[in-house]
Every structure is written in C-alpha cells, then in structure tokens.
N, C-alpha and C positions, 0 to 999 in steps of 0.2 A: 668387633669387626667382621668376624665370620658370619654372625647372624645378619649383619647388614648386607653382606654380599648375597646371602641366600635370598633375602627379601627382594633386593633390587633386580637381580638377574635370573636366578634359578626359578624363583616364583613368578617373576614378571612384575612390571609396574602396572598401575591401574590402566586397563584397556577400555575401549569403547565397544558397545555392543556390535558384534559381527553380524552383518546382514545375512538374510536367508540366501542360500546359494542354490536353491532348487530352481530359481528363475533363470531362464536363458535370456540373456540381454543382447542388445545389438552389438555387433563386432565394432572394433575401434575405428576401422577405416570409414570415413564419412562418405556417404553416397555423393555422386557428382552433383554439384549445385547447392549442397547444404554445408553450412559452416559447422565448425566443431561445437560451438555453443548450441546450435540448433539440434545437433545429434544428442548432446547431453540432456537438453531440456525435454526432447521427445522421449528419451529413455526414462528420465525421472518421472514424467507424467504417467508413463505406462506402468512403472513399478508401483506407483502410488495407487493406481486403479486396481492392481492385483493384490494390494495389501502388503507389499514387500516392506520390511522394516528398513529404516535408515536410508531411504531414497532421498538424500539431501543434496546430492550433486557436489558435496564438499567432503574431502577426506579429513579435514582438520576439526578438532574440538577445542574450544577456548580453554577448558580446564586443563587439558594436556599442555597447551602452549604456556599457560601460567606456571605449571609445575616445572617444566624444563627451563623456563626463563630464570627461575630461582636457582637452578643448578648449573647454569651456563658457565660460570667461572671455574667449575670443577672438572671439566671434561678431560684435561690433561694431567690430572693428579692420579698417577697410576696406583696409588694406595688408598684412594678416596672412594667416593660414591660410585665411580664407574670402573673400579678395579677389575671386575669380572668381564666387562666389555673389552678392556685392553687384553685380558688373557684370552678372550674368545678369538682374537685375530689368529692365534695359532691354528685354529680349525677353519675359520671362514675364509681367510685369504687363500690358502691352498685349495679349498673347495671351489672358489670362484675361478682361480687360475687354471686348475687342472681340467675342469669341465669346459672352459673356454678353449683350451688348447686341443681338446678333442674335436672341436668344430673348426677352429682356425689353425690350419696346419703350418703357417709360416713360422719360422724360428728366428728369433732375434736374440743372440747371446747376451745375457745379462738383463735384457728387457723383453721378456717373453710375450707381453701384452702390447707391445708397440704397434701403433696403427689402429688400435681398437678404441671406440668411444664408449665410456661407461657412465651411467647416471646413478648416483648414490642418493636414494630417496630417504629423507629423514636423517641426513648425514651428521647432525649434531655438531660436535667440534671437529669432525674430520678424522675420527679414529680409524675408519676403514678406507676413506678416500685417499689418505696419504700412502699407505702401503700399496694400494692398487696403482697409484701414480708412480711409485718407485719401481714397479714392475713394467713400466713403460706405457700404461694406458693413459689416454686423455680423459680425465675424470671431471664431471660436473657434479658437485654436491649441492643439494637443495634442502632447505629446512624452513618452516614457517617462523621459527624463533630467531629474530634478528640478532639477539645477543650471542647465540650459538654460532651463527655465521661469522660474526666479527671475531670470535675466538678462533674459529677455524682458519680464517684469512690471516690473522696475526701469526698463528703457529706455523702455517705452511710457508709464510714469507721468510722465515729464517733458514729455509732449505733451498738453495739455488736450483737443485735438481727438480724441484716441484713447481717452480714459478711459471713455467710454460706448459705444465701438464695438468695441474689441478686448479680449478676455479670453483667459486662458491656463489650462490645466489639465495637471498631470502625470499622464497616464494613457495607456493604449494604445487603439488604435482599437477592438479587440474589447471592452474594458471600457466604452467609451462606448456602443457598439452594444447592449450587454447591459443597460443601465440601464432601469429601469421594469418589470422582470419582475413579474408578478402584479398590475400596475396598468394593464393595457391597453397596455403598452409605449409610453408617450407620447413617448419619445425617438426613435422610429423615424420616418423620412422627414421630418426637420425642416429639412434644408439644401437651399438652391438650388444650391449648388456644393460640391464637395470638391476640394481641391488637394493633390497629393502630388508635390512638386518635389525631385528628387534624393533620393528616398526608397526606391523599390521595389528598388533594387539592394542595399539593406541589410536587407531583410525576410526573416524565417525562413519565412513561409508566404504565398505570393501568392494562393492560393485563398481563404484567410480574409480577406485584404486586400480582394479583389474583392467577396466576399460582404458584408462589413461596409460597404463604400462604397455598394453598392446598397441595403442596409438603411437607411442614414442619409440617402440622397438622396430628395427628393420626386420623383414621376413627372415626367419631362421635365427633371430636374436634370442638371447638367454635372459631369463628372469630368475634371480636368486633371492630366496626368502629364508630367514631364520625367525622362529617365533615359538610360542608356548601352546602345547596341546590342551584339549578340554577333556580331562579325565578325572576319575575319582581321586587319583593320587595328587593331581594339581589342586584339586579342591581341598584335600586334607592339608597340604603344605601351605597353600596361599591363604586359605580362609581359617581353618581350625587352628593350625599351629601358629602361624604368623600373627593372626589378629586376636583369636580368642584365648589361646594358651599363653604364648610368650609376649603378646601385645607389642610385637616389634613395630607394627604399623597400626594406625587407628582402626577401630572396628568399622567395617563397611568400606574399607579402601578398595578391596578386590570384589569383583563380581564374576564368579565362575562361568556364568552364562555368556560372558563376553569373549572368552577364549575361543579358539577355533582349532578343530581337529585336522589332521592331514587329509582325511577323506573329504571333509567339507571344503577345504581350501582347494583340493584338486578339482572338485566339481565346479567350483567358481571359476577357476582358471580355464578349464576346458570349455566352459560356456562362453568364454571370451577369446577363443582361438589359440589356446596354448595346449601343448602336450607335455605332461609331467614326465620327466626323465628319471629322476632319482629323489628319494626321500630317506634321510638318515637321522637316527636319533643322536642326541648330544647329552652329555652328562657333565655337570660341574661339581667339583669337589671343594667345599669350603675349607677343608683342612689343608689341601695342597695349593689351592687357588688356581687350579688348572682345569681345562676342559678336555674331554676325550670323546671319541665316537663310541656309540653303543648300538646294539641291535634294537633296543627299545625306544620308541618315540613317545613314551608315556608322559614326559614332561617337556623337554625341549627338542626341537628338530630343525633340520635344514632341508630345503626343497629347491630343486632345479627344474625349471620348465622352459620349453622352447616355443616361440611363436611360430605357428604354422605358416608355411609359404616357402618360396624359393630362397636359396642362399645358404641352406644347411648342407655342409659338406659331408658330414658323417655323424649321425646322431645315434648310431647303433652301438658305439663303443664308449664306455665311460670308465674312469679310474675304478679299480676293483673295490677300493675302500668306500666309494661313494655310490655303490649300486643301489637300485630301488629295493626297499625293504618292506616287510610286512608290518603294518601299523599295529603296535601292541601297547 
C-alpha cells in the first residue's frame, strides 16, 4: 500500500511532454474582431513555424483519458488508489483559501470564499471541488473523463450544502474557453481563481493550458498549481526505483523529460500574462500518509500566480508559510 501511494502521487502519474516555455505566446485576450478559435489557430501555427513542441491546441491526451477512465470508480476510496490525493487536501485547500483571502478582503463567517467563482481543471471525482464549495465558493469542476464527472456529480448530490455551489461538466479547458464565439465571448474572464492540482504533468500542451487559464480568469485572478518537479531526485524515484528496481509500475511508464520545473513553469506563465507570487515545496510521507510543507521543491511543489491587470487589491502580502521560496 505504501509503495502504491509513492508511485501514484509522490512520484507522479505518467505525464505528457511539457512544451518549451521559452516561446512568448499571444496573451489570452482576443484582439477585437477575432474569435477565440482564430486566436488559438494563429498561435498554434506560429509555434509550429518556430519548432515549438506540442503545439497541438489541445491539452488532452487520449492515453491519459483511458488511464483515468479505468480508475474513475475509485476516486472516493480514501484508502485506495487516490489516498494521497485525499491527504493532500490538508495542504492544498488552505493554500488556495489563504492566498485568495489576501486578495479578496470580504469576510463571510463560516464561508470565507463566498461570492468567488473557482474553476477546478482536471477535477476528477471532485476531491478538491467539494471542500472549496464548503468554504462558500461557487465551483465549476471540469474533466474530459465523463466517468469521473458522473462520480463527482453523484457524490456531491448527497450533500445539500453543495448542490447550489458545486457543478461539473465533462469538457476540456479549451472547449470551455472557446464558448460564446460570435456572441461577444461572454465566457471569457469569468473566474476569480483557476485550480489545476496534480494536472499539468498529464497535459499534452502546456502553452494552450496557460493561454486558456489567462483567458478564463478575471484580471487579478489567481491560478493555483500543484505538480512534480524535473530533478535528478524525481528521476531516481520515478524511473530507477519504481520501474527498474521495485518494478512497482511497468518499465517505461514514466518519462522524466515530461516533468516541469518551477522555473520553467514560471517562465511559461509569465509569457501568458501572469505574475508568480509564491512557490512552496511539498513532501509526502508514505509511512504516515500525510503531506507537509518543505523548503525544498525537488519533488512536489505548489505554485500561486496572479493574472496581470486591474482588480488585485493587495498582492504584496501572503501567508508566511506560503511565501516564495528558492527552488532547490
């Protein structure tokens, strides 16, 4: 059981190749007179001309969809395949809540995130969507795996407190971002926060991911990401130990080249109109089954970025435990 947890969460599931982040891409706001699809198509053609990898205009990979389809029924088994994701809520929920409260000063006793709209990208069975909804946020969870969305809808339906706050849709991020073409694009810039927890290491196109996140966020809105670093240590654990020595997963399951470092992720986000506010290392203990914050970002890390523009009340002050750290 412990080795399974290590494989699934600390080491990370099989991700898709992270795109080169040295290319500065077009900002998410579409120029007047151009549809969102036209903006994405023009950006994709430009990246292909420059030789940028993974300029596919789609964040989704069919192999990842097949993998999570097989696991869909296990989302709410707290001792099963996703045990470490359940445990991660002890860190990622306060991380999202505390950073949002530094920006949005309104206080709602018992429901501190009341009035805020949150998009949970790659929501799976709703493990993060539900606690954010209980904090008062209006949450939309999206996932390309229809089976996961059905599980999320069924589970949340048993809690009356969530029925009017949390909703789910089986769609991709780019499909959501492209809604409303020809109608003034009313779907753009509608969220106060976008959350992508343990998601980016599974995406086919990180450029499109960043572009769509910026498109969907209000100016001053927050983007929260948790993912796996690209280090020698992550290679040793995910490739050498898990595949070659312990054979916990089949040989060739992980490709270290597909992980992304905090520095690479920060450059990608800044090229799409974000300012990174904090990066914090995370550590999972298979013995205790608990996560803790750490100064080292060598394996897992959490990142908070803010979309540039008006509407940010105060971005200079963040919870002390979540301050920006040196990547190590």
